[in-house]
N, C-alpha and C positions, 0 to 999 in steps of 0.2 A: 551475626553473632547469636548464640543461644540465649535463652532467658537468664541462665547462670552467668554467661559472659556479660550480658547487659547489666545485671545487678552488680557484678564486680567492677565494671567500668564506671558505673554510676557512683558506686561507693568511693572509688578512687577519685572521681571528679569532686565529690563533696569534701574530700580531705585536702584539697589544694589550699595552701596557707593564705593566698590572696583571694578575698571574696569575689572580686571581679573575674579572676582567672577561674575560680570554681564555677561560676555561672556560665562562663564561656565553654568550659569543658562539658558541663551538663547538657548544654544545648547541642554541642557537637555529637555527644553520644546519642541523644534522641534523634537528631537530624539524620544520623547514619542509619538508625533503625527505620525511620520513615522512608528513606531513600531505598532501602532494601525491600520494603513492602511494595513500593511502586517505583521502578527504575525510570519511569517517564516523568516523575515529579521533580520540580526544582524547589529546593528547600532554602529559604532565606531566614537568617536570624535578625531579630529586632534588638533595640536597645533596652528592652524591658525584661523583667523576670518576675514571675509569680504575681503579676499585676491583676487587679480586679477587672479592668476593662481593656487593657492593651495586650495583644497576643505576644507570645514569646517567639513563635516561628510562623512563617507564612508559606503555604504550599501553593504552587502555581503550575499550570499546564498550558500548552498551546490551545487557544480557542476554548478555554474553560475558565470559569470564575475562580478567583483565589479562595483559599480556605484558611481560616485562622486556627492556630494551635495554641492552646493554653496549657502550660505545664503546672501541675498541682502536686506539691509535696505533702500537704496535709490531707490525708484521705479519710479522716473521721467523718462519718455520715452527715452529721449536722453541718460541719464546715463545708464539706464538698457539695452538699445540697444547696447551700447559700451561694457558693461560687458559681455553680452551674446555673442557678436561677438568674444570676446577674448578667450572664452573657448568652443566654439561649437565643436571643434575637439575631445573633450572628450565625446561627447554625454551625457552631464550631466543632473542632475536635478537642475534647478535654482529655489530656494525657496524664494519667496518674503515674507518678514516679515510683510508687510502691504498688505491689500486686493488690488487686481488689477482690472482694468476695462477690457472690452472685447477687447481692442486694446492696451495692455500695452507697446508695443514697438513703438507706434505711426506710424505704417506702413500704407501706402496707401492700398486700396483694392487689395487683391491678392499679396501685396508686399512681404509677407513672405511665400507664398505658394510654391515658387520655391526652397526653402531650401531643401537640400537633406540629412541633418543630422538628428539625433534622439534626439535632445535636448528637454527636457520637461521644460516648464515654468509654475510653479504652485504656488498657495498660500494656506493658511490654510483653507479657505472656501471650496475650491475644494476638498482638502483631507478629510475634515469633512463630506462632502456629501457622499463620498465613504465609510467612516467608518460607518455612520449611515445607509446607504443603505444595507450594509452587514448584519446588524442585522435583517432587515425586509425581505430581499431577499438574503439568504446565497450564492447563486451562484455568486453574485456580488463580493464576496471575491476572486474569480479567476481573475476578471478584476482588482481589486485593487492591487493584488500581481503583475500582469503583468504591471500595471502602473509604479510601482517603478522599476521593472527590465528593462522595455523597452518601457515605455510610451514616446510619442513624441508630439510636438505641444503645445497647450495651455490647462491648466486644471484650469479653474475658476469655480465658483459655478455653472454657467449655463452649461458649458461643462461637468462637472462631473455628474450633474443630468441627462443630455441627455445620457451619456455613461452608467450610472447605469440602467436607465430605459430601454435602448435598449438591454443591455446584459440580463437582467432579462426577458424581453419580448421575446428575441431571444431564450432563453433556453426553456421557456414555449411553444413558437411557434414550436421549433424543436420537442418537445414531441407530439404536436398535428399535426405535419406535415403541419404547417401553413407557406407556402412559403413566404408570405408577411412579417410577423413579423421576420422570420429568415433572410430574405434578408436585412431588415433594420438593424438588428444587425451586419450582415456581413459588410455592408457599414460603420457603425460606428466604428467597430473594425479595418477595413483596413486603416482608416485614422488617428488612434490615437496610433498605436503601431509599433515598429520596426518589421522587417520581422520574426524574431524568435517567438516573442510573438504573432504576427498576425497568424502565422501558428499554434501555440499551441491553441489559442482560437478558431480558425476556425475548427481545428481537433476535439476539444471538442464538438462544435455544430454539426459537421458532424457525430461524433460517436453517439450522442444523437439522431440525425435524423435517422440514420440506426438502432440504437437500438429500436427506436419506430416503426419500420416497414417500414421506407422509403427506397427508392432506391438511392444509392449513386450518380447515374447519374442525379438525380432530385434535389440534394442538391443545394440551391440557392447561390452558391459561386464557387470558383475554384474547379474543379473536383478532383484534387489531394489532396484537403484539407479534403475530407470526408474519412479520414483514421483512423488508430488506435489512441487510447488515449496515451499520454505520462504520466509519473509518476505523475507530478504535477496536471494535469487535472483529473486524476483518483483519486488522494487523495481528491480533492475538491468534486468530485462526491460521494465519500464515506461519506463525512461529511455533505452532504445535508440532509434535512428531508427525512424520509423513502419513497422509491419508491417501492410500493408493486406490481411489474409487472414482473412475471417470464420470459416472453418472452423478455422483455427489457434487463434484466440482462443476459439472455442467449446470446443475440446478442452482447452485450457489451463484454462479457467474452470469446467468441470463440477464438480471437487471443491471449489471455493472456496465460502466463505460470506460474508455481509455482514460478520460479525465479523472474519474473517481479512483481508479487504480493508481494513477500517477501521483495523487495526493497522499498516498500511504507513506509511512515512515518505517522502512525496514532496513536493518543493518546488514543483513546477508540475503543472498539470493536463494531463499529456502526452497526445498523440494515442493512444498505446497504451492508456492508461487508458480513453479513450473507446471504443476498440475492445473492450477486455476487458468493460466493463460492458454495452455495447450488444449484445454477442453472447451474453450470459448473463442477460438480464432475466427469464427464466423460472425460474431456479434460485437467484437471489439474493432472499431473503425478508426483509421487515422487518415489525415489528409496530407501530411508532410513527414519527411524523414531526412536525417542528415547523418552521414557516415564519417566518423573520425578514426583515422588509422592510429595504431599505437603499437608499442613493443610489449612483449610478454613481461608481466610483472614478476618480481622476485618471489619464488615459492609457488608460482602458478603452474598448474599441471601442463605438461607439454602434450597437448592434443589438439584436435581440430573441431572440438565440440562448441556449440553455441548454447548460451543460457540467458533466460530472461532476468533482468535486474531492474532496480529502480535507482536512478541517479539524477541529481539536479532537478528533482520533481518531474521526471519524465520516465516513461517506460522505455527500456532500451534492450537491445539484443547484443550481448557481448560475445565476440568470437576470439579466436587466437590472435588475429592481426588487426581487428577493427571493432568499434562499437557503433551500433546503429540506433539513433534516438528517434522516437516517434512522437508526433504531436497532432492535435486537432487543427492547428493552423501553422503556417510558416513562421509567423512572428512569435509563436510559443516554443520554438526550438531554442532552448536556452544554452546553446553551445555555438561558439564561433566556427565558421567553416575553415578548413585547411585549403586555401586556394591553390589551384594547379593550372595546367595548360589545356586540359581536356584530353581526349583519347583519339587515336587514329580511327579512320573509318573501318579498316580491317579488324581492329580490336572490337569495335562496336558490333560488327557482323558476327564475329566469333562468339561474343557474349550472348547476343540475342539468339543465335542458332543453338547454343548449348541448352537453353531452356525453351526454345521455340516461342520466343516472345515477338509478336508482330510489331514492327516499327512503322508508324504512319507518317512521321515527319522527322526531319533532322536538319541541323544547321552546321555547316562547315565554315571554318574561318582561318585566314592567314593573318599575318600582322597588318595587312592593308586591305583585305577583301573579306566579304562574308557572302555565303551562298546558302539560301534556304530552299529545301526540297520537300514537296508534299504531293499527295494524290487527291483526286476528287472525292472518292468514297472512303478515304482512310484505309486503303488496302496496304498490305505489307510492301514497303518500298525497298526492303533490304536487298532484294535480288534483282532490282531493275537494272537493265543493261545501260540505260542512260546515266544512272547514278554511278555505276562502276566506271563508265567512260569518263564522266565528269571528274571523278576523283583522281584519275590518272593525269589530268591536266594540271593538278596542283603540285606544289613542291612538297618536300618532306616536312615542311613547317605547318601544314594544314592539319587542324585538329577538329574533331567533332565537339562543339560547345554544348549543344542540347539535342535531345532526341525525345520523341513522344511515343510511348508504348500504348497500344490500345488494349485495355483489359476488359474482359467481359464483352468483347466485341466492339464497344464504343466508348468505354471510359478512358479518357486521356490522362496518362501519367507522364508528366514532364520531368525529364531527368537532366539536371544541370551538372555536367561532368567536372568543370573546374572547381566547384564547391562541394561536389558529391552530395547534392541535395535533390530529393525527389518530392514532387507535389502534384496533387490533383488540380487539373485546370478548372477554373471557376470554382464550383462548390463540390467537385467530385471527391468522394472519400472511398476508401477501400478497406475490406476486412483484412486483418493482419495475416490471415492464412494465405492470402495472395500477395499482399503488399510486401511483406518481409522477404520472401524468396525472390520475387521479381526485382525489387529495388537493389538487393545485394548482388544479384546476378548481373544487373546492368551497370551499376555504379562502382563495382569492384571486380577484380579478377579473382575468381574462386578456384581453389584446387578441387580435385575430384573428391577428396575426403571432406572438404567443407560443404560441397554440394550434397553429399550423402547425409551429413549432419543436419543440414537445413531440411532435407526431406524427412528425416526422422523427427525433427522438432515439430513439423507441421503435418505429421502422419494422420492426426485425427481430423484434419480439414479435408473432407471428402468431396467428391464431385457433386453429390447432392447438396452439400452446404454451399458450394460455389454457385450453384444455380439459385438457391434460396437467397443468397446474399445479393445476387443480381436484381431480383425482384423486390428486395427490401429497400434498395437504394432509391432515393428520390431521383426522378428523371431529370436529366440536365440537357438543356439545348446547346448543341455545339454546332457552330457554323462550319461548313465544309468549303474549303477553297479549292479552286481548280488546280490540276497539276501545274507546277510552275517552277521555274528556276530564276531566282532574282539575284542580281549582283548589286553591290552597293553597301549601304550602312547595315548594321546588324538589325535583324528583325526578331522581336521577342516572340517566343512560341506561345 
């Protein structure tokens, strides 16, 4: 709502005949205003109103401390000054129900600047400026969230306009490596937020500065602020309008891990998420994946494309017929498998041949027998005459239960076909640029259109990156067994 709408709604709330109903309506109006300022905040009403020491509202966020909100209807400077003095120790938000002037406490020049607490004194006009600015400049949303979590000082209409303008200009300036615009934003941020939020916002600008090709030592702020993005700042970056700059996302993503990305909370699979993952397929490692088949959702585009998404606190790759979830460990796959019978040997050979994936081991099973087949040096066994002859001796009920693909020459990827789960043997991990197309090619039956879509999705994962990823991995000792054919109980690969 606009400031005029807020004033009208507040006036209507005061006019309620029942005092208790009036208080409830007033709190609802303010809670709505705060929720619009930061959509991530949870706003809870208390049983108090206009109390000297008990808050009217409590704001909370995941992994953040709560913040008290005190509503004040009497904005006369002497009264408001005494009210603020009584609750400063809580570092609260004091929300004036009437518009404030630029000196609401009636302090002399500089009289309030020596205060060392993080109290925020705000009114609806200041909040409304942040709400409206976020629509025209989405990056202001990061500042409006930080205001409720750790804003300090005064937030009137003029102060809020200056903050919104400076943050937006600072973001654009950091992208252009404009030290003047960035320095102005740094100064504005440093004076209006507590230490934690100041650090978060400056790290955000610092990361954009470095991502745009700047040198961290030249960032116009404290040098230790030009560091990595935290989750909240990265979430806002994902939700901004698309930034089609490969090098920008590559610089932003180098310090990230699969785990840090999986912890993000994103409602949609934004274009910026596609850019971030696609530019860093060589440094994002996973050890396990699981494929869940699904039917096309109502309203979903009828195509064969794949897109990166975040679901169930996991990074996943959603396609037209399946979703592939990735994790650092098998027990971190927070989705139950869809159990099946496995696949035929002919189907395995067809899938491996389509992407030329070497198979070093496999296991065939019937309802009563299991056969494990492997080579001494983990050569590709898929064209062994002995294996082909052996498969002909089985009935049509024989299915491949597991197969081991050798990636990078010696990195074993164990594929379990009944559960459509892939995992690195022992501690082996794989860059997503290799893991995603290989796992999907072996564990599912892809159409030509889907293969082309996977190739396009991983187009930035070059041969040079594949070689670099090989040397970046920790060496893993793998015991090599002699070529063998074993009948009897099932053997775990």
